[in-house]
N, CA, C and O atoms as a printed pandas DataFrame, in Angstrom:
     atom_number atom_name residue_name chain_id  residue_number  x_coord  y_coord  z_coord
0              1         N          MET        A               1  -54.873  -59.246    3.079
1              2        CA          MET        A               1  -55.630  -58.276    3.834
2              3         C          MET        A               1  -55.286  -58.440    5.313
3              4         O          MET        A               1  -55.365  -59.543    5.854
4              5         N          THR        A               2  -54.903  -57.337    5.967
5              6        CA          THR        A               2  -54.511  -57.402    7.374
6              7         C          THR        A               2  -55.735  -57.280    8.263
7              8         O          THR        A               2  -56.683  -56.574    7.919
8              9         N          PRO        A               3  -55.725  -57.958    9.402
9             10        CA          PRO        A               3  -56.856  -57.843   10.315
10            11         C          PRO        A               3  -56.918  -56.443   10.924
11            12         O          PRO        A               3  -55.901  -55.768   11.080
12            13         N          ASP        A               4  -58.127  -56.031   11.259
13            14        CA          ASP        A               4  -58.361  -54.715   11.832
14            15         C          ASP        A               4  -57.856  -54.705   13.282
15            16         O          ASP        A               4  -58.323  -55.508   14.090
16            17         N          PRO        A               5  -56.907  -53.809   13.633
17            18        CA          PRO        A               5  -56.361  -53.797   14.991
18            19         C          PRO        A               5  -57.284  -53.156   16.021
19            20         O          PRO        A               5  -57.043  -53.259   17.223
20            21         N          ARG        A               6  -58.346  -52.493   15.549
21            22        CA          ARG        A               6  -59.267  -51.846   16.482
22            23         C          ARG        A               6  -60.157  -52.874   17.173
23            24         O          ARG        A               6  -60.504  -53.896   16.580
24            25         N          PRO        A               7  -60.531  -52.606   18.438
25            26        CA          PRO        A               7  -61.432  -53.528   19.133
26            27         C          PRO        A               7  -62.805  -53.563   18.470
27            28         O          PRO        A               7  -63.194  -52.621   17.779
28            29         N          ALA        A               8  -63.534  -54.654   18.684
29            30        CA          ALA        A               8  -64.881  -54.801   18.126
30            31         C          ALA        A               8  -65.872  -54.053   19.012
31            32         O          ALA        A               8  -66.310  -54.558   20.046
32            33         N          VAL        A               9  -66.209  -52.858   18.592
33            34        CA          VAL        A               9  -67.143  -52.010   19.330
34            35         C          VAL        A               9  -68.298  -51.686   18.400
35            36         O          VAL        A               9  -68.087  -51.328   17.241
36            37         N          THR        A              10  -69.520  -51.811   18.905
37            38        CA          THR        A              10  -70.679  -51.486   18.074
38            39         C          THR        A              10  -70.738  -49.976   17.852
39            40         O          THR        A              10  -70.393  -49.205   18.747
40            41         N          PRO        A              11  -71.170  -49.553   16.674
41            42        CA          PRO        A              11  -71.255  -48.115   16.402
42            43         C          PRO        A              11  -72.190  -47.388   17.373
43            44         O          PRO        A              11  -71.949  -46.231   17.719
44            45         N          GLY        A              12  -73.251  -48.062   17.810
45            46        CA          GLY        A              12  -74.176  -47.435   18.757
46            47         C          GLY        A              12  -73.524  -47.126   20.092
47            48         O          GLY        A              12  -73.789  -46.081   20.686
48            49         N          ALA        A              13  -72.674  -48.024   20.566
49            50        CA          ALA        A              13  -71.988  -47.802   21.844
50            51         C          ALA        A              13  -71.037  -46.619   21.738
51            52         O          ALA        A              13  -70.941  -45.812   22.662
52            53         N          LEU        A              14  -70.336  -46.514   20.617
53            54        CA          LEU        A              14  -69.427  -45.393   20.421
54            55         C          LEU        A              14  -70.194  -44.079   20.308
55            56         O          LEU        A              14  -69.778  -43.069   20.875
56            57         N          THR        A              15  -71.299  -44.085   19.589
57            58        CA          THR        A              15  -72.102  -42.869   19.435
58            59         C          THR        A              15  -72.683  -42.426   20.771
59            60         O          THR        A              15  -72.648  -41.241   21.104
60            61         N          ARG        A              16  -73.218  -43.378   21.539
61            62        CA          ARG        A              16  -73.767  -43.038   22.859
62            63         C          ARG        A              16  -72.692  -42.451   23.758
63            64         O          ARG        A              16  -72.930  -41.475   24.469
64            65         N          TYR        A              17  -71.511  -43.050   23.722
65            66        CA          TYR        A              17  -70.423  -42.540   24.551
66            67         C          TYR        A              17  -70.048  -41.117   24.132
67            68         O          TYR        A              17  -69.867  -40.248   24.985
68            69         N          LYS        A              18  -69.931  -40.877   22.828
69            70        CA          LYS        A              18  -69.541  -39.564   22.341
70            71         C          LYS        A              18  -70.554  -38.495   22.757
71            72         O          LYS        A              18  -70.172  -37.411   23.197
72            73         N          VAL        A              19  -71.837  -38.803   22.617
73            74        CA          VAL        A              19  -72.880  -37.843   22.988
74            75         C          VAL        A              19  -72.839  -37.572   24.489
75            76         O          VAL        A              19  -72.891  -36.420   24.920
76            77         N          MET        A              20  -72.748  -38.631   25.275
77            78        CA          MET        A              20  -72.750  -38.453   26.728
78            79         C          MET        A              20  -71.485  -37.749   27.212
79            80         O          MET        A              20  -71.547  -36.993   28.181
80            81         N          ALA        A              21  -70.354  -37.971   26.575
81            82        CA          ALA        A              21  -69.127  -37.284   26.968
82            83         C          ALA        A              21  -69.246  -35.782   26.720
83            84         O          ALA        A              21  -68.794  -34.977   27.534
84            85         N          ILE        A              22  -69.847  -35.411   25.606
85            86        CA          ILE        A              22  -70.007  -33.995   25.290
86            87         C          ILE        A              22  -71.026  -33.337   26.212
87            88         O          ILE        A              22  -70.788  -32.237   26.710
88            89         N          VAL        A              23  -72.157  -33.999   26.444
89            90        CA          VAL        A              23  -73.183  -33.440   27.322
90            91         C          VAL        A              23  -72.653  -33.322   28.749
91            92         O          VAL        A              23  -72.816  -32.284   29.389
92            93         N          THR        A              24  -72.019  -34.388   29.247
93            94        CA          THR        A              24  -71.502  -34.374   30.614
94            95         C          THR        A              24  -70.415  -33.316   30.763
95            96         O          THR        A              24  -70.404  -32.578   31.749
96            97         N          GLY        A              25  -69.506  -33.232   29.803
97            98        CA          GLY        A              25  -68.445  -32.226   29.863
98            99         C          GLY        A              25  -68.991  -30.808   29.822
99           100         O          GLY        A              25  -68.498  -29.933   30.535
100          101         N          SER        A              26  -69.999  -30.573   29.000
101          102        CA          SER        A              26  -70.594  -29.235   28.916
102          103         C          SER        A              26  -71.260  -28.847   30.224
103          104         O          SER        A              26  -71.089  -27.725   30.702
104          105         N          LEU        A              27  -72.019  -29.768   30.805
105          106        CA          LEU        A              27  -72.655  -29.474   32.092
106          107         C          LEU        A              27  -71.617  -29.257   33.185
107          108         O          LEU        A              27  -71.796  -28.399   34.049
108          109         N          LEU        A              28  -70.549  -30.018   33.152
109          110        CA          LEU        A              28  -69.502  -29.862   34.154
110          111         C          LEU        A              28  -68.851  -28.491   34.047
111          112         O          LEU        A              28  -68.543  -27.878   35.069
112          113         N          ILE        A              29  -68.639  -28.007   32.853
113          114        CA          ILE        A              29  -68.058  -26.675   32.682
114          115         C          ILE        A              29  -68.999  -25.611   33.239
115          116         O          ILE        A              29  -68.554  -24.661   33.882
116          117         N          LEU        A              30  -70.297  -25.769   32.994
117          118        CA          LEU        A              30  -71.260  -24.806   33.534
118          119         C          LEU        A              30  -71.264  -24.823   35.058
119          120         O          LEU        A              30  -71.320  -23.767   35.689
120          121         N          VAL        A              31  -71.207  -26.005   35.650
121          122        CA          VAL        A              31  -71.159  -26.106   37.111
122          123         C          VAL        A              31  -69.857  -25.488   37.631
123          124         O          VAL        A              31  -69.864  -24.770   38.632
124          125         N          PHE        A              32  -68.760  -25.762   36.960
125          126        CA          PHE        A              32  -67.466  -25.198   37.350
126          127         C          PHE        A              32  -67.503  -23.671   37.305
127          128         O          PHE        A              32  -67.042  -23.007   38.233
128          129         N          LEU        A              33  -68.052  -23.121   36.229
129          130        CA          LEU        A              33  -68.158  -21.667   36.133
130          131         C          LEU        A              33  -69.051  -21.105   37.233
131          132         O          LEU        A              33  -68.797  -20.015   37.746
132          133         N          GLY        A              34  -70.084  -21.836   37.591
133          134        CA          GLY        A              34  -70.946  -21.408   38.689
134          135         C          GLY        A              34  -70.233  -21.409   40.034
135          136         O          GLY        A              34  -70.557  -20.613   40.916
136          137         N          MET        A              35  -69.267  -22.301   40.188
137          138        CA          MET        A              35  -68.521  -22.366   41.441
138          139         C          MET        A              35  -67.523  -21.216   41.569
139          140         O          MET        A              35  -67.034  -20.941   42.664
140          141         N          LEU        A              36  -67.223  -20.556   40.476
141          142        CA          LEU        A              36  -66.295  -19.428   40.529
142          143         C          LEU        A              36  -66.831  -18.282   41.385
143          144         O          LEU        A              36  -66.062  -17.424   41.818
144          145         N          ARG        A              37  -68.103  -18.260   41.625
145          146        CA          ARG        A              37  -68.680  -17.184   42.430
146          147         C          ARG        A              37  -68.167  -17.204   43.861
147          148         O          ARG        A              37  -68.299  -16.217   44.585
148          149         N          TYR        A              38  -67.585  -18.321   44.269
149          150        CA          TYR        A              38  -67.054  -18.409   45.630
150          151         C          TYR        A              38  -65.660  -17.821   45.760
151          152         O          TYR        A              38  -65.102  -17.784   46.856
152          153         N          LEU        A              39  -65.096  -17.365   44.660
153          154        CA          LEU        A              39  -63.813  -16.675   44.718
154          155         C          LEU        A              39  -64.007  -15.302   45.342
155          156         O          LEU        A              39  -65.054  -14.682   45.156
156          157         N          PRO        A              40  -63.022  -14.824   46.073
157          158        CA          PRO        A              40  -63.149  -13.483   46.667
158          159         C          PRO        A              40  -63.381  -12.425   45.589
159          160         O          PRO        A              40  -62.739  -12.443   44.539
160          161         N          GLY        A              41  -64.293  -11.520   45.858
161          162        CA          GLY        A              41  -64.596  -10.455   44.917
162          163         C          GLY        A              41  -65.751  -10.769   43.990
163          164         O          GLY        A              41  -66.281   -9.861   43.350
164          165         N          LEU        A              42  -66.158  -12.023   43.896
165          166        CA          LEU        A              42  -67.276  -12.397   43.024
166          167         C          LEU        A              42  -68.504  -12.817   43.819
167          168         O          LEU        A              42  -69.424  -13.415   43.260
168          169         N          ASP        A              43  -68.534  -12.515   45.113
169          170        CA          ASP        A              43  -69.641  -12.979   45.950
170          171         C          ASP        A              43  -70.951  -12.242   45.663
171          172         O          ASP        A              43  -71.992  -12.677   46.154
172          173         N          SER        A              44  -70.953  -11.161   44.902
173          174        CA          SER        A              44  -72.192  -10.463   44.568
174          175         C          SER        A              44  -73.059  -11.283   43.611
175          176         O          SER        A              44  -74.268  -11.062   43.538
176          177         N          LEU        A              45  -72.469  -12.214   42.885
177          178        CA          LEU        A              45  -73.231  -13.061   41.969
178          179         C          LEU        A              45  -73.974  -14.179   42.693
179          180         O          LEU        A              45  -74.887  -14.778   42.125
180          181         N          GLU        A              46  -73.604  -14.465   43.919
181          182        CA          GLU        A              46  -74.129  -15.637   44.621
182          183         C          GLU        A              46  -75.648  -15.627   44.759
183          184         O          GLU        A              46  -76.285  -16.660   44.553
184          185         N          ALA        A              47  -76.235  -14.501   45.098
185          186        CA          ALA        A              47  -77.675  -14.453   45.332
186          187         C          ALA        A              47  -78.470  -14.721   44.057
187          188         O          ALA        A              47  -79.524  -15.355   44.112
188          189         N          SER        A              48  -77.985  -14.252   42.917
189          190        CA          SER        A              48  -78.759  -14.396   41.689
190          191         C          SER        A              48  -78.605  -15.773   41.038
191          192         O          SER        A              48  -79.461  -16.163   40.244
192          193         N          LEU        A              49  -77.543  -16.520   41.348
193          194        CA          LEU        A              49  -77.285  -17.775   40.662
194          195         C          LEU        A              49  -77.522  -19.024   41.514
195          196         O          LEU        A              49  -77.463  -20.133   40.984
196          197         N          ASP        A              50  -77.783  -18.884   42.799
197          198        CA          ASP        A              50  -77.829  -20.038   43.687
198          199         C          ASP        A              50  -78.835  -21.112   43.273
199          200         O          ASP        A              50  -78.428  -22.267   43.149
200          201         N          PRO        A              51  -80.126  -20.816   43.048
201          202        CA          PRO        A              51  -81.057  -21.896   42.666
202          203         C          PRO        A              51  -80.712  -22.514   41.309
203          204         O          PRO        A              51  -80.877  -23.717   41.112
204          205         N          THR        A              52  -80.241  -21.701   40.390
205          206        CA          THR        A              52  -79.891  -22.206   39.068
206          207         C          THR        A              52  -78.710  -23.159   39.148
207          208         O          THR        A              52  -78.723  -24.221   38.525
208          209         N          MET        A              53  -77.691  -22.787   39.910
209          210        CA          MET        A              53  -76.502  -23.639   40.021
210          211         C          MET        A              53  -76.820  -24.934   40.768
211          212         O          MET        A              53  -76.272  -25.988   40.443
212          213         N          PHE        A              54  -77.689  -24.863   41.754
213          214        CA          PHE        A              54  -78.085  -26.077   42.465
214          215         C          PHE        A              54  -78.774  -27.046   41.507
215          216         O          PHE        A              54  -78.463  -28.237   41.502
216          217         N          LEU        A              55  -79.699  -26.550   40.705
217          218        CA          LEU        A              55  -80.405  -27.389   39.737
218          219         C          LEU        A              55  -79.444  -27.930   38.678
219          220         O          LEU        A              55  -79.530  -29.095   38.290
220          221         N          LEU        A              56  -78.546  -27.094   38.222
221          222        CA          LEU        A              56  -77.575  -27.514   37.222
222          223         C          LEU        A              56  -76.654  -28.606   37.768
223          224         O          LEU        A              56  -76.324  -29.556   37.058
224          225         N          ALA        A              57  -76.243  -28.470   39.024
225          226        CA          ALA        A              57  -75.397  -29.492   39.645
226          227         C          ALA        A              57  -76.157  -30.811   39.795
227          228         O          ALA        A              57  -75.573  -31.881   39.621
228          229         N          GLN        A              58  -77.431  -30.748   40.111
229          230        CA          GLN        A              58  -78.243  -31.957   40.225
230          231         C          GLN        A              58  -78.393  -32.643   38.871
231          232         O          GLN        A              58  -78.301  -33.866   38.771
232          233         N          ILE        A              59  -78.624  -31.854   37.845
233          234        CA          ILE        A              59  -78.750  -32.408   36.493
234          235         C          ILE        A              59  -77.432  -33.048   36.066
235          236         O          ILE        A              59  -77.424  -34.135   35.488
236          237         N          HIS        A              60  -76.320  -32.372   36.352
237          238        CA          HIS        A              60  -75.016  -32.940   36.006
238          239         C          HIS        A              60  -74.802  -34.271   36.724
239          240         O          HIS        A              60  -74.267  -35.209   36.133
240          241         N          GLY        A              61  -75.210  -34.365   37.987
241          242        CA          GLY        A              61  -75.054  -35.620   38.729
242          243         C          GLY        A              61  -75.817  -36.765   38.082
243          244         O          GLY        A              61  -75.303  -37.879   37.980
244          245         N          PHE        A              62  -77.032  -36.496   37.650
245          246        CA          PHE        A              62  -77.829  -37.525   36.981
246          247         C          PHE        A              62  -77.203  -37.905   35.637
247          248         O          PHE        A              62  -77.079  -39.086   35.315
248          249         N          VAL        A              63  -76.816  -36.906   34.868
249          250        CA          VAL        A              63  -76.220  -37.159   33.553
250          251         C          VAL        A              63  -74.901  -37.920   33.717
251          252         O          VAL        A              63  -74.570  -38.768   32.889
252          253         N          TYR        A              64  -74.154  -37.624   34.775
253          254        CA          TYR        A              64  -72.895  -38.331   35.010
254          255         C          TYR        A              64  -73.142  -39.818   35.238
255          256         O          TYR        A              64  -72.345  -40.647   34.799
256          257         N          MET        A              65  -74.219  -40.163   35.907
257          258        CA          MET        A              65  -74.546  -41.579   36.110
258          259         C          MET        A              65  -74.841  -42.268   34.770
259          260         O          MET        A              65  -74.418  -43.404   34.553
260          261         N          VAL        A              66  -75.545  -41.602   33.895
261          262        CA          VAL        A              66  -75.802  -42.156   32.557
262          263         C          VAL        A              66  -74.491  -42.260   31.780
263          264         O          VAL        A              66  -74.268  -43.231   31.056
264          265         N          TYR        A              67  -73.628  -41.260   31.932
265          266        CA          TYR        A              67  -72.311  -41.281   31.293
266          267         C          TYR        A              67  -71.511  -42.494   31.758
267          268         O          TYR        A              67  -70.855  -43.149   30.948
268          269         N          LEU        A              68  -71.558  -42.798   33.047
269          270        CA          LEU        A              68  -70.832  -43.955   33.575
270          271         C          LEU        A              68  -71.315  -45.258   32.937
271          272         O          LEU        A              68  -70.514  -46.151   32.664
272          273         N          VAL        A              69  -72.601  -45.365   32.705
273          274        CA          VAL        A              69  -73.141  -46.571   32.064
274          275         C          VAL        A              69  -72.616  -46.686   30.636
275          276         O          VAL        A              69  -72.241  -47.774   30.199
276          277         N          THR        A              70  -72.587  -45.569   29.905
277          278        CA          THR        A              70  -72.081  -45.627   28.532
278          279         C          THR        A              70  -70.579  -45.925   28.518
279          280         O          THR        A              70  -70.091  -46.616   27.624
280          281         N          VAL        A              71  -69.852  -45.407   29.501
281          282        CA          VAL        A              71  -68.419  -45.701   29.607
282          283         C          VAL        A              71  -68.210  -47.197   29.852
283          284         O          VAL        A              71  -67.369  -47.826   29.209
284          285         N          LEU        A              72  -68.976  -47.755   30.781
285          286        CA          LEU        A              72  -68.842  -49.184   31.077
286          287         C          LEU        A              72  -69.160  -50.041   29.860
287          288         O          LEU        A              72  -68.462  -51.017   29.584
288          289         N          GLN        A              73  -70.211  -49.678   29.134
289          290        CA          GLN        A              73  -70.575  -50.452   27.952
290          291         C          GLN        A              73  -69.455  -50.419   26.912
291          292         O          GLN        A              73  -69.077  -51.456   26.367
292          293         N          LEU        A              74  -68.936  -49.245   26.644
293          294        CA          LEU        A              74  -67.857  -49.122   25.654
294          295         C          LEU        A              74  -66.600  -49.841   26.137
295          296         O          LEU        A              74  -65.947  -50.530   25.354
296          297         N          TRP        A              75  -66.256  -49.691   27.402
297          298        CA          TRP        A              75  -65.063  -50.323   27.969
298          299         C          TRP        A              75  -65.156  -51.850   27.906
299          300         O          TRP        A              75  -64.175  -52.522   27.586
300          301         N          LEU        A              76  -66.322  -52.385   28.208
301          302        CA          LEU        A              76  -66.491  -53.837   28.144
302          303         C          LEU        A              76  -66.379  -54.348   26.715
303          304         O          LEU        A              76  -65.775  -55.395   26.480
304          305         N          GLN        A              77  -66.946  -53.630   25.768
305          306        CA          GLN        A              77  -66.866  -54.057   24.371
306          307         C          GLN        A              77  -65.448  -53.953   23.828
307          308         O          GLN        A              77  -65.012  -54.809   23.058
308          309         N          ALA        A              78  -64.726  -52.909   24.224
309          310        CA          ALA        A              78  -63.381  -52.698   23.700
310          311         C          ALA        A              78  -62.342  -53.549   24.414
311          312         O          ALA        A              78  -61.233  -53.725   23.909
312          313         N          LYS        A              79  -62.686  -54.077   25.577
313          314        CA          LYS        A              79  -61.771  -54.925   26.364
314          315         C          LYS        A              79  -60.471  -54.197   26.682
315          316         O          LYS        A              79  -59.377  -54.726   26.484
316          317         N          TRP        A              80  -60.617  -52.954   27.185
317          318        CA          TRP        A              80  -59.474  -52.162   27.584
318          319         C          TRP        A              80  -59.097  -52.481   29.018
319          320         O          TRP        A              80  -59.794  -53.235   29.697
320          321         N          GLY        A              81  -57.990  -51.904   29.482
321          322        CA          GLY        A              81  -57.528  -52.099   30.846
322          323         C          GLY        A              81  -58.231  -51.167   31.825
323          324         O          GLY        A              81  -59.006  -50.291   31.441
324          325         N          TYR        A              82  -57.934  -51.388   33.103
325          326        CA          TYR        A              82  -58.577  -50.601   34.155
326          327         C          TYR        A              82  -58.102  -49.145   34.163
327          328         O          TYR        A              82  -58.835  -48.258   34.600
328          329         N          GLY        A              83  -56.905  -48.901   33.691
329          330        CA          GLY        A              83  -56.415  -47.525   33.623
330          331         C          GLY        A              83  -57.266  -46.663   32.707
331          332         O          GLY        A              83  -57.577  -45.517   33.032
332          333         N          ARG        A              84  -57.641  -47.216   31.560
333          334        CA          ARG        A              84  -58.498  -46.478   30.627
334          335         C          ARG        A              84  -59.876  -46.261   31.236
335          336         O          ARG        A              84  -60.464  -45.193   31.070
336          337         N          LEU        A              85  -60.397  -47.262   31.937
337          338        CA          LEU        A              85  -61.703  -47.112   32.595
338          339         C          LEU        A              85  -61.657  -45.977   33.609
339          340         O          LEU        A              85  -62.550  -45.131   33.639
340          341         N          PHE        A              86  -60.621  -45.956   34.437
341          342        CA          PHE        A              86  -60.486  -44.916   35.451
342          343         C          PHE        A              86  -60.378  -43.540   34.802
343          344         O          PHE        A              86  -60.991  -42.583   35.275
344          345         N          THR        A              87  -59.614  -43.435   33.736
345          346        CA          THR        A              87  -59.463  -42.162   33.041
346          347         C          THR        A              87  -60.782  -41.707   32.436
347          348         O          THR        A              87  -61.114  -40.523   32.472
348          349         N          MET        A              88  -61.526  -42.645   31.884
349          350        CA          MET        A              88  -62.830  -42.290   31.316
350          351         C          MET        A              88  -63.797  -41.858   32.411
351          352         O          MET        A              88  -64.593  -40.943   32.198
352          353         N          PHE        A              89  -63.747  -42.490   33.570
353          354        CA          PHE        A              89  -64.583  -42.067   34.700
354          355         C          PHE        A              89  -64.248  -40.635   35.116
355          356         O          PHE        A              89  -65.145  -39.848   35.417
356          357         N          LEU        A              90  -62.967  -40.302   35.131
357          358        CA          LEU        A              90  -62.547  -38.955   35.515
358          359         C          LEU        A              90  -63.006  -37.897   34.521
359          360         O          LEU        A              90  -63.050  -36.711   34.850
360          361         N          GLY        A              91  -63.348  -38.322   33.309
361          362        CA          GLY        A              91  -63.804  -37.374   32.297
362          363         C          GLY        A              91  -65.038  -36.598   32.708
363          364         O          GLY        A              91  -65.232  -35.475   32.242
364          365         N          GLY        A              92  -65.865  -37.148   33.553
365          366        CA          GLY        A              92  -67.065  -36.442   34.005
366          367         C          GLY        A              92  -66.863  -35.673   35.290
367          368         O          GLY        A              92  -67.803  -35.073   35.811
368          369         N          ILE        A              93  -65.631  -35.683   35.816
369          370        CA          ILE        A              93  -65.342  -35.014   37.082
370          371         C          ILE        A              93  -64.365  -33.858   36.899
371          372         O          ILE        A              93  -64.461  -32.853   37.603
372          373         N          ILE        A              94  -63.430  -33.988   35.965
373          374        CA          ILE        A              94  -62.418  -32.961   35.728
374          375         C          ILE        A              94  -62.829  -32.152   34.497
375          376         O          ILE        A              94  -62.997  -32.711   33.413
376          377         N          PRO        A              95  -62.990  -30.830   34.663
377          378        CA          PRO        A              95  -63.425  -30.011   33.525
378          379         C          PRO        A              95  -62.504  -30.165   32.308
379          380         O          PRO        A              95  -61.281  -30.212   32.437
380          381         N          PHE        A              96  -63.110  -30.241   31.150
381          382        CA          PHE        A              96  -62.476  -30.345   29.830
382          383         C          PHE        A              96  -61.869  -31.721   29.530
383          384         O          PHE        A              96  -61.555  -31.998   28.373
384          385         N          LEU        A              97  -61.697  -32.577   30.518
385          386        CA          LEU        A              97  -61.076  -33.877   30.274
386          387         C          LEU        A              97  -61.961  -34.768   29.407
387          388         O          LEU        A              97  -61.447  -35.536   28.593
388          389         N          SER        A              98  -63.279  -34.681   29.565
389          390        CA          SER        A              98  -64.163  -35.541   28.767
390          391         C          SER        A              98  -64.023  -35.248   27.281
391          392         O          SER        A              98  -64.149  -36.157   26.461
392          393         N          PHE        A              99  -63.766  -33.996   26.921
393          394        CA          PHE        A              99  -63.605  -33.644   25.507
394          395         C          PHE        A              99  -62.316  -34.243   24.936
395          396         O          PHE        A              99  -62.299  -34.738   23.810
396          397         N          VAL        A             100  -61.253  -34.193   25.716
397          398        CA          VAL        A             100  -59.964  -34.732   25.276
398          399         C          VAL        A             100  -60.050  -36.249   25.115
399          400         O          VAL        A             100  -59.615  -36.799   24.103
400          401         N          ILE        A             101  -60.608  -36.911   26.111
401          402        CA          ILE        A             101  -60.710  -38.374   26.068
402          403         C          ILE        A             101  -61.656  -38.820   24.957
403          404         O          ILE        A             101  -61.378  -39.785   24.245
404          405         N          GLU        A             102  -62.767  -38.116   24.814
405          406        CA          GLU        A             102  -63.738  -38.470   23.764
406          407         C          GLU        A             102  -63.094  -38.382   22.389
407          408         O          GLU        A             102  -63.320  -39.248   21.545
408          409         N          ARG        A             103  -62.299  -37.351   22.156
409          410        CA          ARG        A             103  -61.658  -37.187   20.850
410          411         C          ARG        A             103  -60.650  -38.306   20.602
411          412         O          ARG        A             103  -60.586  -38.848   19.498
412          413         N          ARG        A             104  -59.874  -38.650   21.607
413          414        CA          ARG        A             104  -58.883  -39.723   21.437
414          415         C          ARG        A             104  -59.551  -41.068   21.173
415          416         O          ARG        A             104  -59.102  -41.833   20.319
416          417         N          ILE        A             105  -60.613  -41.352   21.902
417          418        CA          ILE        A             105  -61.309  -42.629   21.717
418          419         C          ILE        A             105  -62.006  -42.652   20.369
419          420         O          ILE        A             105  -61.991  -43.678   19.689
420          421         N          ALA        A             106  -62.614  -41.548   19.966
421          422        CA          ALA        A             106  -63.274  -41.498   18.657
422          423         C          ALA        A             106  -62.261  -41.692   17.540
423          424         O          ALA        A             106  -62.539  -42.387   16.563
424          425         N          ASP        A             107  -61.090  -41.083   17.676
425          426        CA          ASP        A             107  -60.056  -41.267   16.657
426          427         C          ASP        A             107  -59.577  -42.707   16.610
427          428         O          ASP        A             107  -59.261  -43.229   15.541
428          429         N          GLU        A             108  -59.523  -43.343   17.763
429          430        CA          GLU        A             108  -59.044  -44.725   17.823
430          431         C          GLU        A             108  -60.065  -45.728   17.286
431          432         O          GLU        A             108  -59.690  -46.704   16.637
432          433         N          LEU        A             109  -61.352  -45.494   17.550
433          434        CA          LEU        A             109  -62.372  -46.494   17.248
434          435         C          LEU        A             109  -63.227  -46.206   16.029
435          436         O          LEU        A             109  -63.825  -47.126   15.471
436          437         N          ASP        A             110  -63.302  -44.963   15.602
437          438        CA          ASP        A             110  -64.227  -44.611   14.531
438          439         C          ASP        A             110  -63.756  -45.184   13.193
439          440         O          ASP        A             110  -62.689  -44.803   12.711
440          441         N          PRO        A             111  -64.533  -46.097   12.578
441          442        CA          PRO        A             111  -64.118  -46.678   11.303
442          443         C          PRO        A             111  -64.086  -45.667   10.163
443          444         O          PRO        A             111  -63.337  -45.858    9.205
444          445         N          ALA        A             112  -64.866  -44.609   10.237
445          446        CA          ALA        A             112  -64.871  -43.593    9.187
446          447         C          ALA        A             112  -63.532  -42.859    9.150
447          448         O          ALA        A             112  -63.077  -42.449    8.083
448          449         N          LYS        A             113  -62.912  -42.695   10.295
449          450        CA          LYS        A             113  -61.608  -42.020   10.348
450          451         C          LYS        A             113  -60.535  -42.890    9.681
451          452         O          LYS        A             113  -59.625  -42.380    9.028
452          453         N          GLU        A             114  -60.656  -44.190    9.855
453          454        CA          GLU        A             114  -59.677  -45.125    9.276
454          455         C          GLU        A             114  -59.788  -45.152    7.763
455          456         O          GLU        A             114  -58.775  -45.254    7.071
456          457         N          ALA        A             115  -61.006  -45.061    7.240
457          458        CA          ALA        A             115  -61.233  -45.161    5.791
458          459         C          ALA        A             115  -60.771  -43.891    5.067
459          460         O          ALA        A             115  -60.416  -43.932    3.889
460          461         N          ALA        A             116  -60.781  -42.767    5.787
461          462        CA          ALA        A             116  -60.426  -41.503    5.142
462          463         C          ALA        A             116  -58.945  -41.326    4.953
463          464         O          ALA        A             116  -58.509  -40.305    4.421
């Protein structure tokens, strides 16, 4: 029997990371779409969306802090390098990146994927 090459990560840490990556990425996309109103020709939307986008950006900021904690927990358990940590941090700042990184990490660490 060969040893498991995957890092020893608790299932709870992986689940928390996956949930927070999806929530943070979704909020980031909404904030990004709200920022599109500053493009020329779309300034008529600004008056109707301003308080909503401000609140949404504040919520995303708070959720991003929780996301960072889940990233740190998973990174410490997996004993990855600093490059992976930096890339995971960027997942909450660059639109759509959190979904890509979350899928790659889930494929790498999820024991159910290995058994199938």
